[in-house]
N, C-alpha and C positions, 0 to 999 in steps of 0.2 A: 645220232646226226643225221643231218638231213642230208639226202642223196640229191645230187645233182640235177637240176632240168635239161633244156635242150641250149645246149652254146652255139652263140650265132657268130660269124664273122661281119663286124662293121667299121663303117668309116668312122670316125668318130673326131669332133670338134673340137679344140682346145677353149673353152670359158674361160679360166684364170687359170691360174699360176702363180705361186708366190711362196718365198722359205719361211720357215715358222722361226727357225733359231740354224745356225751351222750344220750344212750338210742334211738337212731335212725341209722337205720340198712339198705343200700342200698341193694336190693336180685335178683339177675338177671338168671333165668331159660331156659333152653333150651325147649322148649316149642311150636313148628310150629302150633299143631292142635289148640293151641289156640290161640294166639297168630294171627291165619289168618280171624279168627271171630272177636276178641273184636275192642271195641271202647270205644273214652274217658269216662269217665264217669259208667265205669264195673268193674266188682270187681269177686275178683277166694276164693276158698275154697280149703285151702289146709290139708291134711291131713297128722298131724306127723307122725312120725315113731315111738315112741313110745304109743301100741296099746293102754293103759290105757287110754288116750286122747280118747276120744269117737270123741266126736263132732269136726266138724273141725276150723279152723281158718279162718275167712272171709277176705281179705285184698284188699286192693282198686288196681289197677291197676296204675304204675304210668305213662308206657306210654310203647311202642309196636316197636320190631324190626323186620316187615312181611318180609324181605328178611332172615334174619338170620336168625328167631324163634326162636328170644328172647323174654324173658316177664318179664318185668322191675317191683318190685313190694319196695317202700320206706316202710318201717313202724317202730313203735314204743315199745318198750318194755315195758310192762304194770305190769313189778311185777319179783322178782325172782322166785316166782315158775311157774308165768304163759305161756302160751303154746309159745309165743312169745318168751321166754328166751329159751327155746328151740332152738326153730327153729335160735335165732341169734349166736347161736353153732355148726352151720352144716358148713361142710365146702364141697369148689367144691369137686365137683362127686357125693356126695351124691344125691341120687333118691327119690324120692318120690312121692305122688299122688296128680295130682290137679284137679277140677272140675272147668269148666270153657269154653266161659265168665257167669258172670252168671249177672242180674237184665240188666237196661234199659239204657242206657247214654246217654250224653248229644246233642242235635242234631247239626250237621254243617251248622248254620242257614246264607243265602247269605243275609239276608232279612237286617242287624244289618253292620254298615257301623264302627262301633269303639263299640269293646265289652270288658267290662272291666272282667277278668277273678280273683275271686277274692277267695284266699285261709287263712284260720287262722290255726296253727303248723298245727297238721298232719292230716289236708284236705289241705294242698299244693301240695303232691307229686301227687294225681291221676290227677291234675289239668295242669302237664308238659303234657300229650299226647294230652288235649284238647288246649292247646296253638298250637300245631305243628299242628294238620288239623284243625282248623279253619282259613278260608277264610278273606280275610280283614285284616285291620288293630283291633290288638289285644296290648289290655295294663295290664299287672300283677300289682295285687296289695296284697302285699303279708303281713301277720301279726306275728310278733313272740316274743315272752316271751322276749327274750332277744338277744344277737349279737352272734348265734348260727347258724341262716342264711343257712341253711341247701336248697339247692336247688338254691339258688340265679342266681351262673354262667348259671344256666341251663337257667331260664326262662331269664337271659340277652343274651346272643345268641339264644333265643327261640321268644320272645315276641317284639312289635317295642317299647315299653316301660316298663318302670317298677317304681312302686310305693313300698316303703316299709314303714313299721311302728313297731315300737318294744315299749314292755309295760313298758321298764325300762328302755325306751330313749338311749339305749346305741349304736344305731346305727339307723339314718335319722332321722324320726319323731316319736315323743311318743303318745303313744295313743296304737288306733288299727286303723284298716282299715278305717274306713271311715274317720277318722281325716286325713290320707296320702292322702284321694279323695280331701278331705275340702280343706287341704292345695295347694294342684296342682290346684286347682280351678273347678278339674275334674269332669264332668258328661259324661259318656257313655250313647249309643243308646240300650244296652241291660246289663245284669249284670250275669253271671253262677260262681255258688260262692258255697265252699265246705267245709265246717270249723263247728267249738263250736257253739250249739243253741243261746246262744247270741248273735253271730256274725251273724248269720242267720237271726233271730228275727229283727236284726236291720237295716239288707239291708232291708228285706221286705218290712218295713215301710219307710225307705227312699226311695226305687225303688217306693213305692205304692204313696208318695206325690209326687212324679217326673213321674207319669206316663211313668215309664220304666219297660219294660218285666225281670221279674227275676226268674232266674231255679239256684235252689236249691238240693246239693246232701246231701241225709242225712243220718247221723250216727246213729243207732241203736244195739244194743247187738243182734247175731242172734244163732238159731240154726242151722236150716235145710239149710237156703240158700236157698231155692226154693220153696216159699210158702206154704208149707205145717200146717206148724207146727201155726203159725200165731204168733210167740214169738215176730216179729219184728215191732208192728205197731204202728203208731204213725198217730193223731184225722185227719180228711179229711174234706170239708165241704160239700160232695155228701155223699150221704149212695154207699159203698160198696159194687158191687153186689156181691162178694162172700162172705163174713162175713154175710150182710142185715144189717150194723152199721156204721158209721161214721168213718170208719178206712181205712188206705192204709196200705197195706205191703214193706215196703221198701226193703226188697228182693225183690220181685215178681213186686211191682209195680213201685218203684223206683229202685235205691237208688236216682233218678234226680226225683225231681218235678216243676212241675212248680209253682209258689211261694205261688199263690193264689188258689191253689188247698189247701197246708195243713194248721191248723191252730199250731201258733207257739207259 
């Protein structure tokens, strides 16, 4: 995993925001101080302008344009009264405070000649930046519930190969990401993944059976986002020196882990 650099709190202006499909929004912020330090797999804390919402919203970085200082975030609205619902209504020109980059991202490793970048659902967006950063051959394996297929064209332009599965069978292979890989008879040299827990658990088992390195990005509810509150811990194999128990803080020790380190 790539260790985090210095996080900064910056006032960022919304450059654009659009709906990609029902419930999924594409937000672009002007934040050069954050983008110059950010790497794939990290996240930011967004502070909403409604100050009654005390806690920030932790959202994964989709990709960055370091030359223009643009930070791209693709997120899901989680409910009509959620903070993400408020965020989805912000117009270009709106300014908001952003803290980041936070967490430890994926390592751009040259040891692996063919890396599977595997994403499911809202775990797909943070892998786009990873696809751009990784050296060597990259195969994107994306799993959707239906034919929404958000960011599919972006991955087609970025990855060397694209495999897709939909749960309802409306596009490509019916099933999940492992079904897509097995249908293509594809066995990578390394897996880097982000998505729902059942997907990550299945990938860890599949990779372990084949002795393939597997790195996963975990998603947990967060409060502080900096490792102080211990509200986002996951069960670890080894004892955490901070808490003295078998826990890892997703926000501080992750969100990217070697799958062997985490009990799923």
